[in-house]
C-alpha positions as CSV (number, residue, x, y, z in Angstrom):
1,X,-11.1,-171.8,73.6
2,X,-8.6,-169.0,72.8
3,X,-8.0,-168.3,69.2
4,X,-4.7,-166.7,68.2
5,X,-3.2,-166.3,64.7
6,X,0.5,-166.3,63.6
7,X,2.3,-163.1,64.1
8,X,-0.6,-161.8,66.2
9,X,-2.6,-160.7,63.3
10,X,-5.9,-158.9,63.8
11,X,-8.1,-160.8,66.1
12,X,-11.5,-159.4,67.2
13,X,-12.9,-161.1,70.2
14,X,-16.4,-161.5,71.6
15,X,-16.9,-162.6,75.2
16,X,-17.3,-166.2,74.1
17,X,-14.0,-166.2,72.4
18,X,-12.2,-165.1,75.6
19,X,-13.5,-168.3,77.3
20,X,-11.9,-168.8,80.6
21,X,-9.2,-166.3,80.1
22,X,-8.3,-164.4,83.2
23,X,-9.0,-161.0,81.6
24,X,-12.6,-161.8,80.8
25,X,-13.0,-163.4,84.3
26,X,-11.8,-160.4,86.1
27,X,-13.7,-158.0,83.9
28,X,-16.8,-159.9,84.9
29,X,-15.7,-159.9,88.6
30,X,-15.2,-156.1,88.5
31,X,-18.4,-155.2,86.9
32,X,-20.3,-153.0,89.3
33,X,-17.4,-152.9,91.6
34,X,-17.9,-150.8,94.6
35,X,-14.4,-150.3,96.2
36,X,-15.6,-148.3,99.3
37,X,-18.8,-150.0,99.8
38,X,-20.8,-146.9,99.7
39,X,-23.6,-148.3,97.5
40,X,-22.3,-146.5,94.4
41,X,-19.9,-148.6,92.3
42,X,-16.8,-146.9,91.0
43,X,-16.6,-149.4,88.1
44,X,-19.9,-149.9,86.3
45,X,-18.7,-152.1,83.5
46,X,-15.5,-153.6,82.0
47,X,-16.1,-154.9,78.5
48,X,-13.1,-156.6,76.7
49,X,-13.3,-156.3,72.9
50,X,-10.0,-157.2,71.5
51,X,-7.0,-159.4,72.4
52,X,-3.8,-160.4,70.5
53,X,-0.6,-162.0,71.3
54,X,0.5,-165.1,73.1
55,X,3.1,-164.2,75.7
56,X,2.8,-163.7,79.4
57,X,4.0,-160.1,79.2
58,X,0.7,-158.3,79.1
59,X,-0.5,-154.8,78.3
60,X,-4.0,-153.6,79.0
61,X,-5.4,-150.8,77.0
62,X,-8.4,-149.3,78.9
63,X,-10.6,-147.2,76.8
64,X,-13.4,-145.0,77.9
65,X,-16.4,-146.8,76.6
66,X,-18.2,-143.8,75.0
67,X,-15.3,-143.4,72.6
68,X,-15.8,-146.9,71.1
69,X,-19.2,-146.0,69.7
70,X,-19.8,-143.9,66.5
71,X,-22.5,-141.5,66.7
72,X,-23.8,-138.2,65.2
73,X,-20.9,-137.7,62.9
74,X,-18.3,-138.8,65.6
75,X,-16.0,-141.6,64.6
76,X,-15.4,-144.6,66.9
77,X,-11.7,-144.9,68.0
78,X,-12.1,-148.8,68.1
79,X,-10.3,-149.5,64.8
80,X,-7.4,-147.4,66.0
81,X,-7.3,-149.4,69.2
82,X,-7.5,-152.7,67.5
83,X,-4.6,-151.7,65.4
84,X,-2.6,-150.7,68.5
85,X,-3.4,-154.1,70.1
86,X,-2.1,-156.0,67.1
87,X,1.1,-153.6,66.9
88,X,1.7,-154.5,70.6
89,X,1.4,-158.1,69.9
90,X,3.9,-158.0,67.0
91,X,6.4,-156.3,69.4
92,X,6.2,-159.3,71.8
93,X,3.4,-158.4,74.1
94,X,0.0,-160.0,74.8
95,X,-2.4,-157.1,74.7
96,X,-6.0,-156.8,75.7
97,X,-8.3,-153.8,75.0
98,X,-11.2,-153.2,77.5
99,X,-14.1,-150.7,77.3
100,X,-14.4,-148.9,80.7
101,X,-17.6,-147.4,82.2
102,X,-17.1,-145.7,85.5
103,X,-19.9,-144.7,87.9
104,X,-21.2,-141.3,88.7
105,X,-20.8,-140.0,92.1
106,X,-22.0,-136.8,94.0
107,X,-18.8,-137.0,95.9
108,X,-15.4,-135.6,94.9
109,X,-13.7,-139.0,95.0
110,X,-11.3,-139.3,92.0
111,X,-8.9,-141.3,94.2
112,X,-11.6,-143.8,94.8
113,X,-11.9,-144.5,91.1
114,X,-8.1,-144.9,91.0
115,X,-8.1,-147.4,93.7
116,X,-10.9,-149.3,92.2
117,X,-9.1,-149.6,88.9
118,X,-5.9,-150.4,90.8
119,X,-7.7,-153.3,92.4
120,X,-8.6,-154.6,89.0
121,X,-4.9,-154.4,87.8
122,X,-3.9,-156.2,90.8
123,X,-6.3,-159.0,90.1
124,X,-4.9,-159.4,86.6
125,X,-1.1,-159.1,87.8
126,X,-1.9,-161.8,90.4
127,X,-2.6,-164.5,88.0
128,X,0.3,-166.8,87.5
129,X,-0.1,-166.9,83.7
130,X,0.2,-163.2,83.4
131,X,3.2,-160.7,83.8
132,X,1.3,-157.4,83.7
133,X,3.8,-154.9,82.0
134,X,1.5,-152.0,82.1
135,X,-1.7,-150.1,81.1
136,X,-2.6,-147.4,78.7
137,X,-5.5,-145.3,79.7
138,X,-7.4,-143.9,76.5
139,X,-9.9,-141.2,77.2
140,X,-10.8,-139.2,80.2
141,X,-10.0,-141.0,83.5
142,X,-9.6,-139.7,87.0
143,X,-6.2,-138.6,88.5
144,X,-4.6,-139.3,91.9
145,X,-3.5,-136.2,93.8
146,X,-0.8,-136.5,96.5
147,X,-0.6,-134.2,99.5
148,X,2.7,-134.5,101.3
149,X,3.5,-133.5,104.9
150,X,7.2,-133.6,106.2
151,X,9.6,-131.9,108.5
152,X,11.2,-129.5,106.1
153,X,14.3,-127.7,107.4
154,X,14.0,-124.6,105.1
155,X,16.3,-121.7,105.0
156,X,15.2,-118.0,104.1
157,X,13.1,-115.2,105.3
158,X,10.0,-116.1,107.1
159,X,7.2,-113.9,108.8
160,X,5.1,-115.4,111.5
161,X,1.6,-114.2,112.7
162,X,1.1,-111.9,109.7
163,X,-1.3,-109.0,110.3
164,X,-1.3,-109.5,114.1
165,X,0.3,-107.6,116.9
166,X,2.8,-110.4,117.3
167,X,4.0,-110.2,113.7
168,X,7.6,-111.0,113.4
169,X,10.0,-111.4,110.5
170,X,13.2,-113.5,110.7
171,X,15.8,-113.1,108.0
172,X,18.0,-115.6,106.3
173,X,17.4,-118.2,109.0
174,X,16.8,-121.9,109.0
175,X,13.3,-122.8,110.2
176,X,11.0,-125.8,110.3
177,X,8.1,-125.9,107.9
178,X,5.7,-128.7,108.3
179,X,2.8,-127.6,106.0
180,X,0.9,-130.2,103.9
181,X,1.1,-129.4,100.2
182,X,-0.4,-130.9,97.1
183,X,2.8,-132.0,95.7
184,X,1.5,-133.9,92.6
185,X,-1.9,-133.2,91.1
186,X,-1.3,-136.1,88.7
187,X,0.5,-139.0,90.2
188,X,0.4,-142.1,88.3
189,X,2.7,-143.8,90.9
190,X,-0.5,-144.6,92.7
191,X,-1.9,-146.7,89.9
192,X,1.4,-148.2,89.0
193,X,2.7,-149.3,92.4
194,X,0.5,-152.5,92.9
195,X,2.1,-153.7,96.0
196,X,2.1,-150.4,97.8
197,X,-0.3,-149.3,100.6
198,X,-1.9,-146.5,98.9
199,X,-5.4,-147.5,99.9
200,X,-4.4,-147.0,103.5
201,X,-3.6,-143.2,103.0
202,X,-6.5,-142.2,100.8
203,X,-8.6,-139.5,102.4
204,X,-11.8,-138.6,100.5
205,X,-13.7,-135.8,102.6
206,X,-12.7,-132.3,103.1
207,X,-10.1,-132.7,106.0
208,X,-8.2,-130.1,107.9
209,X,-4.5,-130.9,108.2
210,X,-2.2,-129.1,110.8
211,X,0.4,-126.7,109.8
212,X,3.5,-125.9,111.8
213,X,6.2,-123.2,111.3
214,X,8.8,-122.9,113.9
215,X,11.9,-120.7,114.5
216,X,14.6,-121.8,116.9
217,X,17.0,-119.6,119.0
218,X,20.3,-120.2,117.2
219,X,19.0,-119.9,113.6
220,X,19.2,-123.7,113.1
221,X,16.7,-126.6,113.4
222,X,18.0,-129.0,116.0
223,X,18.0,-132.7,114.6
224,X,15.4,-133.7,117.2
225,X,13.8,-130.4,117.7
226,X,13.9,-128.3,120.8
227,X,12.6,-125.0,122.5
228,X,11.2,-122.6,119.9
229,X,11.9,-119.0,119.7
230,X,8.7,-118.5,117.8
231,X,6.0,-120.8,116.5
232,X,2.9,-120.5,114.4
233,X,0.2,-123.3,114.1
234,X,-2.7,-123.5,111.8
235,X,-4.4,-125.8,109.3
236,X,-5.1,-126.2,105.7
237,X,-8.0,-128.2,104.1
238,X,-7.8,-130.7,101.2
239,X,-10.3,-133.1,99.7
240,X,-9.9,-136.3,97.8
241,X,-6.2,-136.9,98.2
242,X,-3.5,-139.4,99.2
243,X,-1.7,-138.2,102.2
244,X,1.9,-139.0,102.2
245,X,2.8,-138.1,105.7
246,X,6.3,-138.5,106.7
247,X,7.9,-137.9,110.0
248,X,6.1,-136.8,113.1
249,X,5.9,-133.8,115.4
250,X,4.9,-133.5,119.1
251,X,4.7,-130.4,121.3
252,X,5.4,-129.8,124.9
253,X,5.3,-126.7,127.2
254,X,8.6,-125.8,128.8
255,X,9.1,-124.3,132.2
256,X,12.0,-122.5,133.8
257,X,13.5,-123.4,137.3
258,X,10.8,-121.4,139.0
259,X,8.1,-123.0,137.2
260,X,7.4,-120.2,134.9
261,X,6.3,-120.9,131.3
262,X,9.5,-120.8,129.0
263,X,7.9,-121.5,125.7
264,X,6.9,-124.4,123.5
265,X,9.2,-127.2,122.5
266,X,8.8,-129.0,119.3
267,X,9.9,-132.7,119.2
268,X,10.9,-134.1,115.7
269,X,10.7,-137.7,114.6
270,X,12.0,-138.2,111.1
271,X,12.2,-142.0,110.9
272,X,8.4,-142.6,110.9
273,X,6.2,-142.4,107.9
274,X,6.6,-143.9,104.5
275,X,3.1,-145.5,105.0
276,X,2.5,-145.9,101.3
277,X,5.6,-147.9,100.7
278,X,5.5,-151.6,100.2
279,X,7.5,-153.8,102.5
280,X,10.1,-154.9,99.8
281,X,10.8,-151.2,98.9
282,X,11.5,-150.4,102.5
283,X,14.8,-152.3,102.3
284,X,16.4,-149.7,100.0
285,X,18.4,-146.6,101.4
286,X,15.8,-144.0,100.3
287,X,12.4,-145.5,101.1
288,X,10.0,-144.6,98.3
289,X,7.4,-146.3,96.3
290,X,8.2,-148.0,93.0
291,X,6.1,-148.6,89.9
292,X,5.4,-152.2,89.4
293,X,3.8,-151.6,86.1
294,X,3.9,-148.8,83.5
295,X,1.0,-146.3,83.2
296,X,0.3,-143.7,80.7
297,X,-2.7,-141.6,79.5
298,X,-3.9,-140.7,76.1
299,X,-6.6,-138.1,76.6
300,X,-7.7,-135.3,74.4
301,X,-10.9,-134.4,76.3
302,X,-9.7,-131.1,77.7
303,X,-8.0,-129.7,74.7
304,X,-10.8,-130.5,72.2
305,X,-12.8,-127.3,72.1
306,X,-14.7,-125.2,69.5
307,X,-16.2,-121.7,69.4
308,X,-19.7,-121.7,70.7
309,X,-22.2,-122.0,67.9
310,X,-24.7,-120.1,69.7
311,X,-22.8,-116.8,69.6
312,X,-23.9,-114.6,66.8
313,X,-23.0,-111.1,66.0
314,X,-25.3,-108.2,65.0
315,X,-24.1,-108.8,61.5
316,X,-25.3,-112.4,61.6
317,X,-21.7,-113.7,61.7
318,X,-20.9,-116.7,63.7
319,X,-17.2,-117.2,65.1
320,X,-16.5,-119.7,62.4
321,X,-17.3,-118.9,58.7
322,X,-18.7,-121.3,56.2
323,X,-15.4,-122.8,55.7
324,X,-14.9,-123.5,59.4
325,X,-12.3,-120.7,59.8
326,X,-12.4,-118.0,62.5
327,X,-13.8,-114.7,61.4
328,X,-14.6,-111.3,62.9
329,X,-17.8,-110.9,64.8
330,X,-19.3,-107.5,65.6
331,X,-21.5,-106.9,68.7
332,X,-24.0,-104.3,69.7
333,X,-21.4,-102.6,72.0
334,X,-18.1,-103.2,73.5
335,X,-19.8,-104.3,76.7
336,X,-21.6,-107.0,74.8
337,X,-18.5,-108.7,73.6
338,X,-18.0,-112.2,75.3
339,X,-14.6,-112.7,76.9
340,X,-12.2,-114.3,74.2
341,X,-10.8,-116.7,76.8
342,X,-13.6,-118.0,79.0
343,X,-16.9,-117.4,77.4
344,X,-16.8,-118.4,73.7
345,X,-15.6,-121.9,73.9
346,X,-17.3,-125.3,74.3
347,X,-16.3,-129.0,74.1
348,X,-16.0,-130.6,70.8
349,X,-16.4,-134.4,70.9
350,X,-15.7,-134.7,67.0
351,X,-12.3,-132.9,67.5
352,X,-11.6,-135.1,70.6
353,X,-11.9,-138.2,68.6
354,X,-10.2,-136.7,65.5
355,X,-7.1,-136.0,67.7
356,X,-7.2,-139.4,69.2
357,X,-7.3,-141.1,65.8
358,X,-4.6,-138.9,64.4
359,X,-2.5,-139.8,67.4
360,X,-3.0,-143.5,66.9
361,X,-2.2,-143.1,63.1
362,X,1.0,-141.4,64.2
363,X,1.8,-144.0,66.7
364,X,1.3,-146.8,64.2
365,X,3.3,-145.2,61.5
366,X,6.2,-144.6,63.9
367,X,6.3,-148.0,65.5
368,X,6.0,-149.7,62.1
369,X,8.9,-147.8,60.4
370,X,6.6,-145.8,58.1
371,X,7.3,-142.3,59.6
372,X,10.0,-140.0,58.4
373,X,12.1,-139.6,61.6
374,X,14.3,-136.5,62.3
375,X,17.0,-138.5,64.1
376,X,18.3,-135.6,66.2
377,X,17.6,-134.1,69.7
378,X,16.6,-130.6,70.4
379,X,16.3,-128.3,73.5
380,X,14.3,-125.1,74.0
381,X,15.2,-123.3,77.4
382,X,14.0,-119.9,78.7
383,X,15.7,-118.5,81.8
384,X,16.9,-122.1,82.5
385,X,20.0,-124.1,81.4
386,X,19.9,-126.0,78.2
387,X,18.9,-129.5,78.2
388,X,20.7,-130.3,74.8
389,X,23.6,-132.3,76.2
390,X,21.3,-134.3,78.4
391,X,19.1,-135.2,75.4
392,X,22.1,-136.1,73.3
393,X,22.8,-139.0,75.7
394,X,19.6,-140.7,74.6
395,X,21.1,-141.9,71.3
396,X,24.1,-142.0,69.1
397,X,24.9,-141.3,65.4
398,X,22.5,-138.3,65.4
399,X,21.9,-137.0,62.0
400,X,22.7,-133.3,61.5
401,X,22.6,-132.8,65.2
402,X,24.0,-129.2,65.2
403,X,21.2,-128.0,62.9
404,X,20.0,-124.5,63.7
405,X,17.3,-124.4,66.3
406,X,18.7,-127.5,67.9
407,X,19.8,-125.8,71.0
408,X,17.8,-122.5,71.8
409,X,18.3,-121.0,75.0
410,X,18.7,-117.8,77.1
411,X,15.8,-115.5,76.1
412,X,13.7,-117.3,73.5
413,X,10.4,-115.7,72.6
414,X,7.2,-117.4,71.1
415,X,8.5,-116.7,67.6
416,X,11.6,-118.7,68.6
417,X,9.3,-121.4,69.9
418,X,7.5,-121.5,66.5
419,X,10.9,-121.8,64.7
420,X,12.0,-124.6,67.1
421,X,8.8,-126.5,66.6
422,X,9.1,-126.2,62.8
423,X,12.6,-127.7,62.9
424,X,12.1,-131.4,63.2
425,X,13.6,-133.5,66.0
426,X,12.6,-136.8,67.4
427,X,13.5,-136.0,71.0
428,X,12.6,-132.6,72.4
429,X,13.1,-131.0,75.8
430,X,11.3,-127.8,77.0
431,X,12.7,-126.0,80.0
432,X,10.7,-122.9,80.9
433,X,8.8,-121.6,84.0
434,X,5.4,-123.1,83.6
435,X,2.0,-123.8,85.2
436,X,-0.7,-126.3,84.2
437,X,-1.8,-124.1,81.3
438,X,1.6,-123.5,79.6
439,X,5.0,-122.0,79.8
440,X,6.5,-118.5,79.9
441,X,8.8,-117.1,77.2
442,X,9.9,-113.6,76.4
443,X,7.6,-111.2,74.7
444,X,7.6,-110.6,70.9
445,X,5.7,-108.5,68.4
446,X,2.5,-110.2,67.3
447,X,3.5,-109.6,63.8
448,X,6.4,-112.0,64.4
449,X,4.0,-114.7,65.4
450,X,1.5,-113.9,62.6
451,X,4.4,-114.1,60.0
452,X,5.3,-117.7,61.2
453,X,1.7,-118.9,61.5
454,X,0.9,-117.8,57.9
455,X,-2.8,-118.5,58.5
456,X,-5.7,-117.7,60.5
457,X,-5.3,-117.7,64.3
458,X,-7.6,-119.8,66.4
459,X,-8.1,-117.2,68.9
460,X,-9.7,-113.8,69.2
461,X,-8.9,-110.4,70.6
462,X,-11.5,-107.7,71.4
463,X,-11.3,-104.6,69.4
464,X,-13.9,-102.2,70.5
465,X,-17.3,-103.9,69.8
466,X,-15.8,-106.6,67.6
467,X,-13.9,-109.9,68.3
468,X,-11.2,-110.2,65.7
469,X,-9.3,-113.4,64.8
470,X,-5.9,-112.6,66.5
471,X,-3.3,-114.0,69.0
472,X,-2.7,-110.6,70.4
473,X,-4.7,-111.1,73.6
474,X,-3.4,-114.7,74.1
475,X,0.3,-114.1,73.3
476,X,1.2,-110.5,74.1
477,X,2.7,-111.6,77.4
478,X,4.8,-114.3,75.9
479,X,2.8,-117.2,77.4
480,X,2.7,-120.4,75.4
481,X,-0.6,-122.2,75.8
482,X,-3.4,-123.8,74.1
483,X,-4.4,-120.9,71.9
484,X,-1.0,-120.7,70.1
485,X,-0.6,-124.5,70.0
486,X,-4.1,-124.9,68.5
487,X,-3.4,-122.1,66.0
488,X,-0.2,-123.9,64.9
489,X,-2.0,-127.2,64.6
490,X,-4.6,-125.7,62.4
491,X,-2.1,-124.0,60.3
492,X,0.4,-126.9,60.0
493,X,3.0,-124.9,61.7
494,X,4.6,-128.0,63.5
495,X,7.2,-130.1,61.9
496,X,5.3,-133.2,60.6
497,X,8.0,-135.6,62.0
498,X,6.8,-137.3,65.2
499,X,8.5,-136.3,68.5
500,X,8.9,-137.4,72.1
501,X,8.7,-134.5,74.6
502,X,10.6,-134.2,77.8
503,X,9.0,-131.3,79.8
504,X,10.7,-130.0,82.9
505,X,8.4,-127.0,83.5
506,X,6.6,-126.8,86.9
507,X,3.2,-128.3,86.8
508,X,3.5,-129.0,83.1
509,X,1.2,-132.0,83.2
510,X,-1.0,-130.9,86.3
511,X,-4.6,-131.0,85.5
512,X,-6.2,-127.6,85.3
513,X,-8.6,-127.1,88.3
514,X,-7.2,-130.4,89.5
515,X,-7.5,-129.6,93.3
516,X,-10.8,-127.8,93.0
517,X,-13.0,-130.1,90.9
518,X,-13.7,-133.8,90.4
519,X,-12.5,-135.3,87.0
520,X,-16.0,-135.2,85.4
521,X,-16.5,-131.5,86.0
522,X,-16.4,-129.5,82.7
523,X,-13.7,-127.2,83.8
524,X,-11.4,-130.1,85.0
525,X,-8.2,-130.4,82.8
526,X,-9.6,-127.7,80.4
527,X,-6.7,-126.6,78.0
528,X,-4.1,-128.4,79.9
529,X,-0.7,-127.3,78.6
530,X,1.2,-130.6,78.4
531,X,-1.6,-132.4,76.5
532,X,-2.1,-129.5,74.1
533,X,1.7,-129.7,73.3
534,X,1.6,-133.5,72.7
535,X,-1.4,-133.8,70.7
536,X,-1.2,-130.6,68.6
537,X,2.6,-130.9,68.2
538,X,2.7,-134.3,66.5
539,X,3.9,-135.9,69.9
540,X,4.2,-139.7,70.7
541,X,4.7,-139.3,74.5
542,X,5.6,-136.7,76.9
543,X,7.2,-137.0,80.5
544,X,6.4,-134.1,82.8
545,X,6.1,-133.0,86.3
546,X,2.9,-132.2,88.3
547,X,4.6,-130.1,90.9
548,X,6.6,-126.8,91.3
549,X,10.1,-128.1,91.8
550,X,13.5,-128.0,90.2
551,X,14.3,-131.6,89.3
552,X,14.2,-133.8,86.2
553,X,14.0,-137.6,86.0
554,X,17.5,-139.1,86.3
555,X,18.4,-142.1,84.0
556,X,15.8,-140.9,81.5
557,X,18.1,-140.4,78.5
558,X,20.3,-143.3,79.2
559,X,17.4,-145.7,79.4
560,X,16.2,-144.6,76.1
561,X,19.7,-145.0,74.7
562,X,19.8,-148.6,76.0
563,X,16.5,-149.4,74.1
564,X,14.2,-149.0,77.0
565,X,10.6,-148.0,76.5
566,X,9.5,-144.4,77.3
567,X,7.7,-145.8,80.4
568,X,10.9,-147.7,81.6
569,X,12.8,-144.3,81.2
570,X,10.3,-142.7,83.5
571,X,10.5,-145.7,86.0
572,X,14.3,-145.5,86.1
573,X,14.0,-142.3,88.1
574,X,12.3,-144.2,91.0
575,X,15.2,-146.8,91.0
576,X,17.9,-144.3,91.0
577,X,16.3,-142.2,93.7
578,X,15.7,-145.2,95.9
579,X,19.4,-146.0,95.9
580,X,20.6,-142.5,96.9
581,X,23.0,-143.0,99.8
582,X,21.7,-140.1,101.9
583,X,18.7,-137.9,102.0
584,X,20.7,-135.1,101.0
585,X,21.6,-136.8,97.7
586,X,17.8,-137.5,97.1
587,X,16.8,-133.9,97.6
588,X,16.5,-133.7,101.4
589,X,13.4,-134.2,103.5
590,X,11.3,-132.1,101.0
591,X,12.8,-133.6,97.8
592,X,13.5,-137.3,98.5
593,X,10.1,-138.4,97.1
594,X,10.3,-136.0,94.0
595,X,10.1,-139.0,91.7
596,X,6.3,-139.1,92.6
597,X,5.8,-135.7,90.8
598,X,6.5,-137.3,87.3
599,X,4.1,-139.2,85.0
600,X,3.7,-139.9,81.3
601,X,1.3,-138.8,78.7
602,X,0.9,-140.7,75.5
603,X,2.0,-144.2,74.9
604,X,4.7,-145.6,77.4
605,X,5.4,-148.7,75.1
606,X,7.2,-146.8,72.4
607,X,11.0,-146.7,72.1
608,X,13.5,-144.4,70.4
609,X,14.9,-147.5,68.8
610,X,11.6,-148.4,67.3
611,X,12.4,-146.1,64.3
612,X,13.5,-147.8,61.2
613,X,17.0,-146.4,60.1
614,X,15.8,-146.4,56.6
615,X,13.1,-143.8,57.4
616,X,15.5,-141.2,59.0
617,X,15.2,-137.6,57.9
618,X,18.1,-135.2,57.2
619,X,16.0,-132.2,56.2
């Protein structure tokens, strides 16, 4: 039988306690589950260990199994997850925590793991007694990568047949660009869209995809195509991806009245495609996939690093002193000095779990009203417009909203970022040119950074034959990444009040090496910028983009204002985009599926309104 206590108090469940519950049944059914029938199961084990709550609205917390076991000085995250499950039950959910062990594969097939987990989620959601609200992934899980192909009518300069005798440049012209592109290196729409057809568009092996760039005689792209003035065809190769191929293109050779070759005609078909989209979602004006459940990730695997203990200088010094602080290390010559960026770091499983436990402590304190909350928004923008007014829409009765550092824009430096980060705010937006490692700000003197850090940097700079603790090498160009964020974390340079992050930087949440390596490769997601910001910067959740683009999720602030969860604020973008009256309003052929680019890190179940008014800060 099932045992539940009043108010969903702590309940630790063994397999026998679950009885005939659908969760335990499906966990058993998906043990050693081989999605693609290749003889190597994607899911080795699903082991439920905690359940609380009595409603139909269900949240699954999937935890990488290795994190549940304490060993060699490493804490288990299980007590933290148990507490989260009970917190969710108090908020009206039925929550189940499940340990997950994924199989090993010699193939690069992260998408197959995603589809296997998706089948498990589908099986839970299909039960009439469950309304699956969403899933939280805790630990290091695979990502889905989307490659998109469409008939993009682009305008600008274009050079065809480069470095050949036929090289030609066309200035300020409209041209056709049908080139497959990895548009989302982390796309949780695949896992969250349970009734879509993502399994039909998954491609595992390395595959060549055709590329076409064509220029037409009058400087426009005819609606249905036509005779080309010039055309270049080729291919690009991708591996382990979901191919969102929209529209179609055909070719025919044209001849003049005398039967002489007149060139190549391109025939465009824009209404075919949308193969990933469920039948019900095809009824809306802009045909795109929709999330049926919320999905978010809590993963510190790639940002938990320590200096290699094996590195020893000629003076006998290690990189860390007896107190665990960075120190100078002298080597035999300048040529013997290891690279400060790529050669002196190794994974730190103790820190990985420490960061997770600190995150869950912060999460619990926030959602139970024990945190001090800085009830104000803030915006930091470099070379991009301010997002302050947009964030203001997420709430009302902000406290001390015009505080200095609330709206920093134009040309901020890393010193300005540090000031902004030290000034508390519950909702923060960052707008800067970015990549998967971090964001670009203006240069500043290292002395300005050192002054604000007021402690030992967690980075080194080579000075002749010596590595010296310093952020000079990491920060001299104005780049905000793991090195400064880790240094600020170690020196308590972030405001202690918890924060939600809204990150519009390009590829702000893309896994590093995401298109080159499988998720279990040591270099995958190493020092990922968005995750470093979230977990070092006292974050609760972060919404970001895994693509170079110019958009931001519409309806996000308004959904938070109306009491929606962070996940619902993310999902609102899909709904708004699907109701765009024209392709133009949805971003055109290249942009109408831009909502796929966005995903959530942290805990999607949190809300701005969770905060207790009595805990608001005015400092």
